[in-house]
PDB file of N, CA, C and O in Angstrom:
ATOM      1  N   MET A   1      87.960  31.731 -53.804  1.00  0.00           N
ATOM      2  CA  MET A   1      87.820  30.649 -53.486  1.00  0.00           C
ATOM      3  C   MET A   1      89.741  30.225 -53.106  1.00  0.00           C
ATOM      4  O   MET A   1      90.825  30.640 -53.517  1.00  0.00           O
ATOM      5  N   GLN A   2      89.417  29.518 -52.424  1.00  0.00           N
ATOM      6  CA  GLN A   2      91.104  28.711 -51.834  1.00  0.00           C
ATOM      7  C   GLN A   2      91.350  27.622 -52.669  1.00  0.00           C
ATOM      8  O   GLN A   2      90.341  27.082 -53.122  1.00  0.00           O
ATOM      9  N   THR A   3      92.585  27.095 -53.035  1.00  0.00           N
ATOM     10  CA  THR A   3      93.415  26.712 -53.686  1.00  0.00           C
ATOM     11  C   THR A   3      93.986  25.319 -52.899  1.00  0.00           C
ATOM     12  O   THR A   3      94.987  25.718 -52.304  1.00  0.00           O
ATOM     13  N   ASN A   4      93.855  24.200 -52.683  1.00  0.00           N
ATOM     14  CA  ASN A   4      94.639  23.449 -51.929  1.00  0.00           C
ATOM     15  C   ASN A   4      95.647  22.285 -52.728  1.00  0.00           C
ATOM     16  O   ASN A   4      95.196  21.601 -53.647  1.00  0.00           O
ATOM     17  N   PHE A   5      96.765  22.188 -52.348  1.00  0.00           N
ATOM     18  CA  PHE A   5      97.483  20.924 -53.363  1.00  0.00           C
ATOM     19  C   PHE A   5      97.692  19.870 -52.470  1.00  0.00           C
ATOM     20  O   PHE A   5      97.891  20.001 -51.262  1.00  0.00           O
ATOM     21  N   ALA A   6      97.630  18.600 -53.228  1.00  0.00           N
ATOM     22  CA  ALA A   6      97.761  17.420 -52.737  1.00  0.00           C
ATOM     23  C   ALA A   6      97.896  16.303 -53.749  1.00  0.00           C
ATOM     24  O   ALA A   6      97.129  16.118 -54.694  1.00  0.00           O
ATOM     25  N   ASP A   7      99.174  15.437 -53.378  1.00  0.00           N
ATOM     26  CA  ASP A   7      99.520  14.203 -54.498  1.00  0.00           C
ATOM     27  C   ASP A   7      98.637  13.695 -54.575  1.00  0.00           C
ATOM     28  O   ASP A   7      98.096  13.414 -55.644  1.00  0.00           O
ATOM     29  N   ALA A   8      98.118  13.355 -53.200  1.00  0.00           N
ATOM     30  CA  ALA A   8      97.169  12.057 -53.281  1.00  0.00           C
ATOM     31  C   ALA A   8      96.103  11.675 -52.498  1.00  0.00           C
ATOM     32  O   ALA A   8      96.218  11.968 -51.308  1.00  0.00           O
ATOM     33  N   ILE A   9      95.078  11.092 -52.837  1.00  0.00           N
ATOM     34  CA  ILE A   9      94.189  10.472 -51.787  1.00  0.00           C
ATOM     35  C   ILE A   9      94.787   9.427 -50.889  1.00  0.00           C
ATOM     36  O   ILE A   9      95.161   8.357 -51.367  1.00  0.00           O
ATOM     37  N   ILE A  10      94.864   9.622 -49.949  1.00  0.00           N
ATOM     38  CA  ILE A  10      95.873   8.661 -48.706  1.00  0.00           C
ATOM     39  C   ILE A  10      94.541   7.687 -48.481  1.00  0.00           C
ATOM     40  O   ILE A  10      94.615   6.502 -48.806  1.00  0.00           O
ATOM     41  N   ASN A  11      93.551   8.133 -48.019  1.00  0.00           N
ATOM     42  CA  ASN A  11      92.295   7.277 -46.894  1.00  0.00           C
ATOM     43  C   ASN A  11      90.908   8.011 -47.167  1.00  0.00           C
ATOM     44  O   ASN A  11      90.480   9.158 -47.041  1.00  0.00           O
ATOM     45  N   ILE A  12      90.441   6.842 -47.583  1.00  0.00           N
ATOM     46  CA  ILE A  12      89.129   7.284 -47.600  1.00  0.00           C
ATOM     47  C   ILE A  12      88.284   6.515 -46.700  1.00  0.00           C
ATOM     48  O   ILE A  12      88.642   5.369 -46.429  1.00  0.00           O
ATOM     49  N   THR A  13      87.069   7.045 -46.131  1.00  0.00           N
ATOM     50  CA  THR A  13      86.725   6.320 -44.833  1.00  0.00           C
ATOM     51  C   THR A  13      85.136   7.070 -44.985  1.00  0.00           C
ATOM     52  O   THR A  13      85.159   8.300 -45.033  1.00  0.00           O
ATOM     53  N   VAL A  14      84.105   6.557 -45.043  1.00  0.00           N
ATOM     54  CA  VAL A  14      82.940   6.526 -44.651  1.00  0.00           C
ATOM     55  C   VAL A  14      82.096   6.386 -43.674  1.00  0.00           C
ATOM     56  O   VAL A  14      81.615   5.254 -43.624  1.00  0.00           O
ATOM     57  N   THR A  15      81.728   7.127 -42.860  1.00  0.00           N
ATOM     58  CA  THR A  15      80.737   7.409 -41.834  1.00  0.00           C
ATOM     59  C   THR A  15      79.379   8.018 -41.716  1.00  0.00           C
ATOM     60  O   THR A  15      79.089   9.187 -41.461  1.00  0.00           O
ATOM     61  N   GLY A  16      78.435   6.775 -42.003  1.00  0.00           N
ATOM     62  CA  GLY A  16      76.851   7.041 -41.774  1.00  0.00           C
ATOM     63  C   GLY A  16      76.899   7.938 -43.112  1.00  0.00           C
ATOM     64  O   GLY A  16      77.518   7.466 -44.066  1.00  0.00           O
ATOM     65  N   PRO A  17      76.272   9.233 -43.251  1.00  0.00           N
ATOM     66  CA  PRO A  17      76.161   9.585 -44.624  1.00  0.00           C
ATOM     67  C   PRO A  17      77.526  10.782 -44.876  1.00  0.00           C
ATOM     68  O   PRO A  17      77.215  11.750 -45.570  1.00  0.00           O
ATOM     69  N   LEU A  18      78.575  10.752 -44.494  1.00  0.00           N
ATOM     70  CA  LEU A  18      79.754  11.337 -44.748  1.00  0.00           C
ATOM     71  C   LEU A  18      80.921  10.819 -45.350  1.00  0.00           C
ATOM     72  O   LEU A  18      81.253   9.792 -44.758  1.00  0.00           O
ATOM     73  N   VAL A  19      81.650  11.088 -46.242  1.00  0.00           N
ATOM     74  CA  VAL A  19      82.752  10.428 -46.814  1.00  0.00           C
ATOM     75  C   VAL A  19      84.103  11.580 -46.425  1.00  0.00           C
ATOM     76  O   VAL A  19      84.276  12.720 -46.856  1.00  0.00           O
ATOM     77  N   ARG A  20      84.819  10.886 -45.586  1.00  0.00           N
ATOM     78  CA  ARG A  20      85.878  11.579 -45.314  1.00  0.00           C
ATOM     79  C   ARG A  20      87.104  11.325 -45.953  1.00  0.00           C
ATOM     80  O   ARG A  20      87.691  10.300 -45.606  1.00  0.00           O
ATOM     81  N   LEU A  21      87.636  12.067 -46.844  1.00  0.00           N
ATOM     82  CA  LEU A  21      88.920  12.092 -47.776  1.00  0.00           C
ATOM     83  C   LEU A  21      90.338  12.245 -47.435  1.00  0.00           C
ATOM     84  O   LEU A  21      90.550  13.327 -47.982  1.00  0.00           O
ATOM     85  N   ASP A  22      91.564  11.870 -46.853  1.00  0.00           N
ATOM     86  CA  ASP A  22      92.680  12.242 -46.353  1.00  0.00           C
ATOM     87  C   ASP A  22      93.494  12.558 -47.580  1.00  0.00           C
ATOM     88  O   ASP A  22      93.765  11.759 -48.476  1.00  0.00           O
ATOM     89  N   LEU A  23      93.892  13.969 -47.499  1.00  0.00           N
ATOM     90  CA  LEU A  23      94.480  13.925 -48.841  1.00  0.00           C
ATOM     91  C   LEU A  23      96.000  14.502 -48.078  1.00  0.00           C
ATOM     92  O   LEU A  23      96.073  15.046 -46.977  1.00  0.00           O
ATOM     93  N   GLY A  24      96.950  14.251 -48.858  1.00  0.00           N
ATOM     94  CA  GLY A  24      98.464  14.816 -48.141  1.00  0.00           C
ATOM     95  C   GLY A  24      99.567  14.434 -49.492  1.00  0.00           C
ATOM     96  O   GLY A  24      99.210  13.983 -50.581  1.00  0.00           O
ATOM     97  N   THR A  25     100.942  14.747 -49.080  1.00  0.00           N
ATOM     98  CA  THR A  25     101.728  15.143 -50.133  1.00  0.00           C
ATOM     99  C   THR A  25     102.901  13.810 -49.752  1.00  0.00           C
ATOM    100  O   THR A  25     103.141  13.282 -48.666  1.00  0.00           O
ATOM    101  N   VAL A  26     103.479  13.545 -51.107  1.00  0.00           N
ATOM    102  CA  VAL A  26     103.961  12.543 -51.281  1.00  0.00           C
ATOM    103  C   VAL A  26     105.271  12.837 -51.289  1.00  0.00           C
ATOM    104  O   VAL A  26     105.445  13.665 -52.183  1.00  0.00           O
ATOM    105  N   LEU A  27     106.700  12.475 -50.523  1.00  0.00           N
ATOM    106  CA  LEU A  27     107.965  12.578 -50.562  1.00  0.00           C
ATOM    107  C   LEU A  27     108.772  11.593 -50.852  1.00  0.00           C
ATOM    108  O   LEU A  27     108.285  10.467 -50.753  1.00  0.00           O
ATOM    109  N   SER A  28     109.894  11.684 -51.191  1.00  0.00           N
ATOM    110  CA  SER A  28     110.804  10.882 -51.603  1.00  0.00           C
ATOM    111  C   SER A  28     111.786  11.199 -50.702  1.00  0.00           C
ATOM    112  O   SER A  28     112.217  12.336 -50.509  1.00  0.00           O
ATOM    113  N   GLN A  29     112.392   9.479 -49.754  1.00  0.00           N
ATOM    114  CA  GLN A  29     112.737   9.861 -48.353  1.00  0.00           C
ATOM    115  C   GLN A  29     114.163   8.163 -48.709  1.00  0.00           C
ATOM    116  O   GLN A  29     113.802   7.059 -49.117  1.00  0.00           O
ATOM    117  N   SER A  30     115.394   8.495 -48.433  1.00  0.00           N
ATOM    118  CA  SER A  30     116.113   7.374 -48.446  1.00  0.00           C
ATOM    119  C   SER A  30     116.369   6.786 -47.288  1.00  0.00           C
ATOM    120  O   SER A  30     116.957   7.444 -46.430  1.00  0.00           O
ATOM    121  N   LYS A  31     116.062   5.705 -47.077  1.00  0.00           N
ATOM    122  CA  LYS A  31     115.879   4.853 -46.184  1.00  0.00           C
ATOM    123  C   LYS A  31     116.819   3.154 -45.999  1.00  0.00           C
ATOM    124  O   LYS A  31     116.359   2.043 -46.262  1.00  0.00           O
ATOM    125  N   ASP A  32     117.945   3.424 -45.571  1.00  0.00           N
ATOM    126  CA  ASP A  32     119.063   2.136 -45.694  1.00  0.00           C
ATOM    127  C   ASP A  32     119.530   2.069 -47.478  1.00  0.00           C
ATOM    128  O   ASP A  32     119.199   1.178 -48.261  1.00  0.00           O
ATOM    129  N   GLY A  33     120.031   2.789 -47.662  1.00  0.00           N
ATOM    130  CA  GLY A  33     120.231   3.408 -49.234  1.00  0.00           C
ATOM    131  C   GLY A  33     119.344   3.082 -50.051  1.00  0.00           C
ATOM    132  O   GLY A  33     119.883   2.692 -51.086  1.00  0.00           O
ATOM    133  N   LYS A  34     117.782   3.031 -50.129  1.00  0.00           N
ATOM    134  CA  LYS A  34     117.085   3.017 -50.624  1.00  0.00           C
ATOM    135  C   LYS A  34     116.179   4.333 -50.695  1.00  0.00           C
ATOM    136  O   LYS A  34     116.075   5.186 -49.814  1.00  0.00           O
ATOM    137  N   GLN A  35     115.550   4.306 -51.938  1.00  0.00           N
ATOM    138  CA  GLN A  35     114.251   5.515 -51.883  1.00  0.00           C
ATOM    139  C   GLN A  35     113.244   5.313 -51.886  1.00  0.00           C
ATOM    140  O   GLN A  35     112.712   4.765 -52.851  1.00  0.00           O
ATOM    141  N   GLU A  36     112.764   5.576 -51.102  1.00  0.00           N
ATOM    142  CA  GLU A  36     110.923   5.335 -50.941  1.00  0.00           C
ATOM    143  C   GLU A  36     110.055   6.210 -50.831  1.00  0.00           C
ATOM    144  O   GLU A  36     110.293   7.170 -50.099  1.00  0.00           O
ATOM    145  N   LEU A  37     109.258   6.152 -51.277  1.00  0.00           N
ATOM    146  CA  LEU A  37     107.620   7.493 -51.092  1.00  0.00           C
ATOM    147  C   LEU A  37     107.208   7.081 -49.556  1.00  0.00           C
ATOM    148  O   LEU A  37     106.925   6.012 -49.015  1.00  0.00           O
ATOM    149  N   VAL A  38     107.317   8.535 -49.085  1.00  0.00           N
ATOM    150  CA  VAL A  38     106.260   8.134 -47.836  1.00  0.00           C
ATOM    151  C   VAL A  38     105.563   9.769 -48.100  1.00  0.00           C
ATOM    152  O   VAL A  38     105.947  10.934 -48.208  1.00  0.00           O
ATOM    153  N   ALA A  39     104.085   8.839 -48.119  1.00  0.00           N
ATOM    154  CA  ALA A  39     102.760   9.684 -47.809  1.00  0.00           C
ATOM    155  C   ALA A  39     102.432  10.615 -46.333  1.00  0.00           C
ATOM    156  O   ALA A  39     102.356  10.129 -45.205  1.00  0.00           O
ATOM    157  N   THR A  40     102.325  11.554 -46.569  1.00  0.00           N
ATOM    158  CA  THR A  40     101.824  12.267 -45.359  1.00  0.00           C
ATOM    159  C   THR A  40     100.666  13.272 -45.499  1.00  0.00           C
ATOM    160  O   THR A  40     100.535  14.237 -46.251  1.00  0.00           O
ATOM    161  N   PRO A  41      99.763  12.688 -44.426  1.00  0.00           N
ATOM    162  CA  PRO A  41      98.331  13.517 -44.830  1.00  0.00           C
ATOM    163  C   PRO A  41      98.757  15.008 -44.498  1.00  0.00           C
ATOM    164  O   PRO A  41      99.726  15.368 -43.830  1.00  0.00           O
ATOM    165  N   THR A  42      97.780  15.804 -45.139  1.00  0.00           N
ATOM    166  CA  THR A  42      98.096  17.162 -45.033  1.00  0.00           C
ATOM    167  C   THR A  42      96.448  17.730 -44.363  1.00  0.00           C
ATOM    168  O   THR A  42      96.161  18.276 -43.298  1.00  0.00           O
ATOM    169  N   GLN A  43      95.903  17.450 -45.133  1.00  0.00           N
ATOM    170  CA  GLN A  43      94.047  18.241 -45.096  1.00  0.00           C
ATOM    171  C   GLN A  43      93.135  16.724 -45.324  1.00  0.00           C
ATOM    172  O   GLN A  43      93.417  15.630 -45.813  1.00  0.00           O
ATOM    173  N   GLN A  44      91.907  17.322 -44.685  1.00  0.00           N
ATOM    174  CA  GLN A  44      90.597  16.442 -45.308  1.00  0.00           C
ATOM    175  C   GLN A  44      89.559  17.165 -45.736  1.00  0.00           C
ATOM    176  O   GLN A  44      89.276  18.310 -45.384  1.00  0.00           O
ATOM    177  N   LEU A  45      88.991  16.481 -46.506  1.00  0.00           N
ATOM    178  CA  LEU A  45      88.047  17.017 -47.175  1.00  0.00           C
ATOM    179  C   LEU A  45      86.786  15.915 -46.585  1.00  0.00           C
ATOM    180  O   LEU A  45      86.762  14.684 -46.598  1.00  0.00           O
ATOM    181  N   VAL A  46      86.012  16.684 -46.195  1.00  0.00           N
ATOM    182  CA  VAL A  46      84.449  15.643 -46.106  1.00  0.00           C
ATOM    183  C   VAL A  46      83.094  15.900 -46.985  1.00  0.00           C
ATOM    184  O   VAL A  46      82.419  16.916 -47.152  1.00  0.00           O
ATOM    185  N   MET A  47      82.988  14.737 -47.412  1.00  0.00           N
ATOM    186  CA  MET A  47      81.718  15.401 -48.573  1.00  0.00           C
ATOM    187  C   MET A  47      80.494  14.566 -48.183  1.00  0.00           C
ATOM    188  O   MET A  47      80.725  13.442 -47.737  1.00  0.00           O
ATOM    189  N   PRO A  48      79.135  14.996 -48.302  1.00  0.00           N
ATOM    190  CA  PRO A  48      77.932  14.303 -48.388  1.00  0.00           C
ATOM    191  C   PRO A  48      78.099  12.879 -49.542  1.00  0.00           C
ATOM    192  O   PRO A  48      78.665  12.808 -50.632  1.00  0.00           O
ATOM    193  N   LEU A  49      77.492  12.061 -48.902  1.00  0.00           N
ATOM    194  CA  LEU A  49      77.703  10.741 -49.530  1.00  0.00           C
ATOM    195  C   LEU A  49      77.327  11.213 -51.024  1.00  0.00           C
ATOM    196  O   LEU A  49      78.315  11.213 -51.759  1.00  0.00           O
ATOM    197  N   ASP A  50      75.908  11.690 -51.756  1.00  0.00           N
ATOM    198  CA  ASP A  50      75.839  11.856 -52.695  1.00  0.00           C
ATOM    199  C   ASP A  50      76.629  13.327 -53.442  1.00  0.00           C
ATOM    200  O   ASP A  50      76.194  13.791 -54.497  1.00  0.00           O
ATOM    201  N   GLY A  51      77.450  13.745 -52.940  1.00  0.00           N
ATOM    202  CA  GLY A  51      78.403  14.633 -53.192  1.00  0.00           C
ATOM    203  C   GLY A  51      80.079  13.779 -53.957  1.00  0.00           C
ATOM    204  O   GLY A  51      80.918  13.904 -54.849  1.00  0.00           O
ATOM    205  N   PHE A  52      79.689  12.956 -52.839  1.00  0.00           N
ATOM    206  CA  PHE A  52      80.957  12.174 -53.373  1.00  0.00           C
ATOM    207  C   PHE A  52      80.666  11.271 -54.514  1.00  0.00           C
ATOM    208  O   PHE A  52      81.324  11.193 -55.552  1.00  0.00           O
ATOM    209  N   LEU A  53      79.601  10.598 -54.200  1.00  0.00           N
ATOM    210  CA  LEU A  53      79.092   9.811 -55.972  1.00  0.00           C
ATOM    211  C   LEU A  53      79.049  10.978 -57.205  1.00  0.00           C
ATOM    212  O   LEU A  53      79.540  10.683 -58.295  1.00  0.00           O
ATOM    213  N   ARG A  54      78.421  12.364 -56.982  1.00  0.00           N
ATOM    214  CA  ARG A  54      78.678  12.987 -58.162  1.00  0.00           C
ATOM    215  C   ARG A  54      80.148  13.177 -58.428  1.00  0.00           C
ATOM    216  O   ARG A  54      80.449  12.838 -59.572  1.00  0.00           O
ATOM    217  N   ALA A  55      81.159  13.627 -57.693  1.00  0.00           N
ATOM    218  CA  ALA A  55      82.338  13.937 -57.874  1.00  0.00           C
ATOM    219  C   ALA A  55      82.897  12.912 -58.755  1.00  0.00           C
ATOM    220  O   ALA A  55      83.437  13.152 -59.835  1.00  0.00           O
ATOM    221  N   PHE A  56      82.644  11.085 -57.932  1.00  0.00           N
ATOM    222  CA  PHE A  56      83.154  10.291 -58.569  1.00  0.00           C
ATOM    223  C   PHE A  56      83.125  10.174 -60.264  1.00  0.00           C
ATOM    224  O   PHE A  56      84.032   9.942 -61.063  1.00  0.00           O
ATOM    225  N   GLY A  57      81.570  10.460 -60.466  1.00  0.00           N
ATOM    226  CA  GLY A  57      81.307  10.351 -61.876  1.00  0.00           C
ATOM    227  C   GLY A  57      82.163  11.425 -62.330  1.00  0.00           C
ATOM    228  O   GLY A  57      83.104  11.042 -63.024  1.00  0.00           O
ATOM    229  N   MET A  58      82.100  12.429 -62.162  1.00  0.00           N
ATOM    230  CA  MET A  58      83.148  13.761 -62.974  1.00  0.00           C
ATOM    231  C   MET A  58      84.416  13.284 -63.287  1.00  0.00           C
ATOM    232  O   MET A  58      84.976  13.475 -64.366  1.00  0.00           O
ATOM    233  N   GLN A  59      84.963  12.536 -62.151  1.00  0.00           N
ATOM    234  CA  GLN A  59      86.488  12.191 -62.505  1.00  0.00           C
ATOM    235  C   GLN A  59      86.107  10.750 -63.299  1.00  0.00           C
ATOM    236  O   GLN A  59      87.131  10.427 -63.901  1.00  0.00           O
ATOM    237  N   LYS A  60      85.425  10.112 -63.455  1.00  0.00           N
ATOM    238  CA  LYS A  60      85.362   9.004 -64.246  1.00  0.00           C
ATOM    239  C   LYS A  60      85.202   9.459 -65.862  1.00  0.00           C
ATOM    240  O   LYS A  60      85.849   8.896 -66.745  1.00  0.00           O
ATOM    241  N   THR A  61      84.270  10.530 -66.124  1.00  0.00           N
ATOM    242  CA  THR A  61      84.046  11.446 -67.163  1.00  0.00           C
ATOM    243  C   THR A  61      85.623  12.072 -67.726  1.00  0.00           C
ATOM    244  O   THR A  61      86.020  12.004 -68.889  1.00  0.00           O
ATOM    245  N   VAL A  62      86.203  12.550 -66.815  1.00  0.00           N
ATOM    246  CA  VAL A  62      87.772  13.155 -66.938  1.00  0.00           C
ATOM    247  C   VAL A  62      88.417  12.203 -67.351  1.00  0.00           C
ATOM    248  O   VAL A  62      88.875  12.464 -68.463  1.00  0.00           O
ATOM    249  N   VAL A  63      88.700  11.150 -66.976  1.00  0.00           N
ATOM    250  CA  VAL A  63      89.656   9.914 -66.950  1.00  0.00           C
ATOM    251  C   VAL A  63      89.357   9.174 -68.515  1.00  0.00           C
ATOM    252  O   VAL A  63      90.246   8.915 -69.326  1.00  0.00           O
ATOM    253  N   GLU A  64      87.655   8.870 -68.742  1.00  0.00           N
ATOM    254  CA  GLU A  64      87.470   8.507 -69.962  1.00  0.00           C
ATOM    255  C   GLU A  64      87.745   9.276 -71.443  1.00  0.00           C
ATOM    256  O   GLU A  64      87.867   8.819 -72.580  1.00  0.00           O
ATOM    257  N   LYS A  65      87.795  10.940 -70.796  1.00  0.00           N
ATOM    258  CA  LYS A  65      88.101  11.769 -71.971  1.00  0.00           C
ATOM    259  C   LYS A  65      89.542  11.492 -72.476  1.00  0.00           C
ATOM    260  O   LYS A  65      89.882  11.003 -73.553  1.00  0.00           O
ATOM    261  N   LEU A  66      90.610  12.090 -71.033  1.00  0.00           N
ATOM    262  CA  LEU A  66      92.101  11.818 -71.145  1.00  0.00           C
ATOM    263  C   LEU A  66      92.327  10.401 -72.159  1.00  0.00           C
ATOM    264  O   LEU A  66      93.105  10.548 -73.102  1.00  0.00           O
ATOM    265  N   ILE A  67      91.712   9.143 -71.992  1.00  0.00           N
ATOM    266  CA  ILE A  67      92.076   7.772 -72.617  1.00  0.00           C
ATOM    267  C   ILE A  67      91.778   8.120 -73.981  1.00  0.00           C
ATOM    268  O   ILE A  67      92.653   7.816 -74.791  1.00  0.00           O
ATOM    269  N   ALA A  68      90.474   8.838 -74.540  1.00  0.00           N
ATOM    270  CA  ALA A  68      90.046   9.019 -75.661  1.00  0.00           C
ATOM    271  C   ALA A  68      91.020   9.950 -76.215  1.00  0.00           C
ATOM    272  O   ALA A  68      90.857   9.884 -77.433  1.00  0.00           O
ATOM    273  N   ASP A  69      91.857  10.702 -75.982  1.00  0.00           N
ATOM    274  CA  ASP A  69      92.509  11.702 -76.315  1.00  0.00           C
ATOM    275  C   ASP A  69      93.701  11.454 -76.541  1.00  0.00           C
ATOM    276  O   ASP A  69      94.526  12.230 -77.022  1.00  0.00           O
ATOM    277  N   GLY A  70      93.941   9.826 -76.044  1.00  0.00           N
ATOM    278  CA  GLY A  70      95.377   9.474 -76.022  1.00  0.00           C
ATOM    279  C   GLY A  70      96.422  10.322 -75.184  1.00  0.00           C
ATOM    280  O   GLY A  70      97.517  10.322 -75.747  1.00  0.00           O
ATOM    281  N   VAL A  71      96.404  10.964 -74.134  1.00  0.00           N
ATOM    282  CA  VAL A  71      96.656  11.767 -72.712  1.00  0.00           C
ATOM    283  C   VAL A  71      97.374  10.563 -72.191  1.00  0.00           C
ATOM    284  O   VAL A  71      98.602  10.577 -72.106  1.00  0.00           O
ATOM    285  N   ILE A  72      96.586   9.401 -71.798  1.00  0.00           N
ATOM    286  CA  ILE A  72      97.022   8.846 -70.250  1.00  0.00           C
ATOM    287  C   ILE A  72      96.210   6.939 -71.254  1.00  0.00           C
ATOM    288  O   ILE A  72      95.152   6.757 -71.856  1.00  0.00           O
ATOM    289  N   LYS A  73      97.265   6.080 -70.974  1.00  0.00           N
ATOM    290  CA  LYS A  73      96.455   4.912 -71.283  1.00  0.00           C
ATOM    291  C   LYS A  73      95.963   4.262 -70.348  1.00  0.00           C
ATOM    292  O   LYS A  73      96.528   4.106 -69.266  1.00  0.00           O
ATOM    293  N   ALA A  74      94.588   3.695 -70.721  1.00  0.00           N
ATOM    294  CA  ALA A  74      93.984   2.684 -69.907  1.00  0.00           C
ATOM    295  C   ALA A  74      94.729   1.752 -68.818  1.00  0.00           C
ATOM    296  O   ALA A  74      95.862   1.495 -69.227  1.00  0.00           O
ATOM    297  N   GLN A  75      94.486   1.219 -67.685  1.00  0.00           N
ATOM    298  CA  GLN A  75      95.234   0.802 -67.023  1.00  0.00           C
ATOM    299  C   GLN A  75      94.388  -0.660 -66.878  1.00  0.00           C
ATOM    300  O   GLN A  75      93.237  -0.511 -67.286  1.00  0.00           O
ATOM    301  N   PRO A  76      94.527  -1.343 -66.640  1.00  0.00           N
ATOM    302  CA  PRO A  76      93.628  -2.857 -66.114  1.00  0.00           C
ATOM    303  C   PRO A  76      93.179  -2.469 -64.647  1.00  0.00           C
ATOM    304  O   PRO A  76      93.686  -1.658 -63.871  1.00  0.00           O
ATOM    305  N   ALA A  77      92.157  -3.229 -64.509  1.00  0.00           N
ATOM    306  CA  ALA A  77      91.739  -3.015 -62.972  1.00  0.00           C
ATOM    307  C   ALA A  77      92.495  -4.198 -62.500  1.00  0.00           C
ATOM    308  O   ALA A  77      92.985  -5.227 -62.963  1.00  0.00           O
ATOM    309  N   PRO A  78      92.332  -3.423 -61.069  1.00  0.00           N
ATOM    310  CA  PRO A  78      93.502  -4.622 -59.632  1.00  0.00           C
ATOM    311  C   PRO A  78      92.552  -5.692 -59.482  1.00  0.00           C
ATOM    312  O   PRO A  78      91.323  -5.640 -59.539  1.00  0.00           O
ATOM    313  N   ALA A  79      93.141  -6.446 -59.328  1.00  0.00           N
ATOM    314  CA  ALA A  79      92.674  -7.870 -58.822  1.00  0.00           C
ATOM    315  C   ALA A  79      92.197  -7.597 -57.266  1.00  0.00           C
ATOM    316  O   ALA A  79      92.808  -6.999 -56.381  1.00  0.00           O
ATOM    317  N   PRO A  80      91.114  -8.129 -57.231  1.00  0.00           N
ATOM    318  CA  PRO A  80      90.024  -8.171 -55.696  1.00  0.00           C
ATOM    319  C   PRO A  80      90.893  -8.728 -54.810  1.00  0.00           C
ATOM    320  O   PRO A  80      91.419  -9.819 -55.029  1.00  0.00           O
ATOM    321  N   ALA A  81      91.123  -7.997 -53.700  1.00  0.00           N
ATOM    322  CA  ALA A  81      91.703  -8.150 -52.878  1.00  0.00           C
ATOM    323  C   ALA A  81      91.027  -9.508 -52.094  1.00  0.00           C
ATOM    324  O   ALA A  81      89.804  -9.599 -51.987  1.00  0.00           O
ATOM    325  N   ALA A  82      91.919 -10.521 -51.574  1.00  0.00           N
ATOM    326  CA  ALA A  82      91.632 -12.033 -50.864  1.00  0.00           C
ATOM    327  C   ALA A  82      90.902 -11.597 -49.823  1.00  0.00           C
ATOM    328  O   ALA A  82      91.177 -10.657 -49.077  1.00  0.00           O
ATOM    329  N   ALA A  83      89.676 -12.522 -49.782  1.00  0.00           N
ATOM    330  CA  ALA A  83      88.885 -12.107 -48.263  1.00  0.00           C
ATOM    331  C   ALA A  83      89.380 -13.016 -47.105  1.00  0.00           C
ATOM    332  O   ALA A  83      88.933 -12.866 -45.968  1.00  0.00           O
TER     333      ALA A  83
END
């Protein structure tokens, strides 16, 4: 099995029955005397929609366990984007 590393999912695109997750690394760069984080795409994961939904369910279960164990704190849901 190959291991790949990514700091973040940079973008998610759904095209028909496929979900494309653009993964990347995040680096700190200095610009105009200020530090800013810059995400650089490094690889893409392509999954069928049903596989993506199963993976999402697994991630949700792990997050709920981490919250229950006190490893992380629950975050409020982000406000919906303006239409």
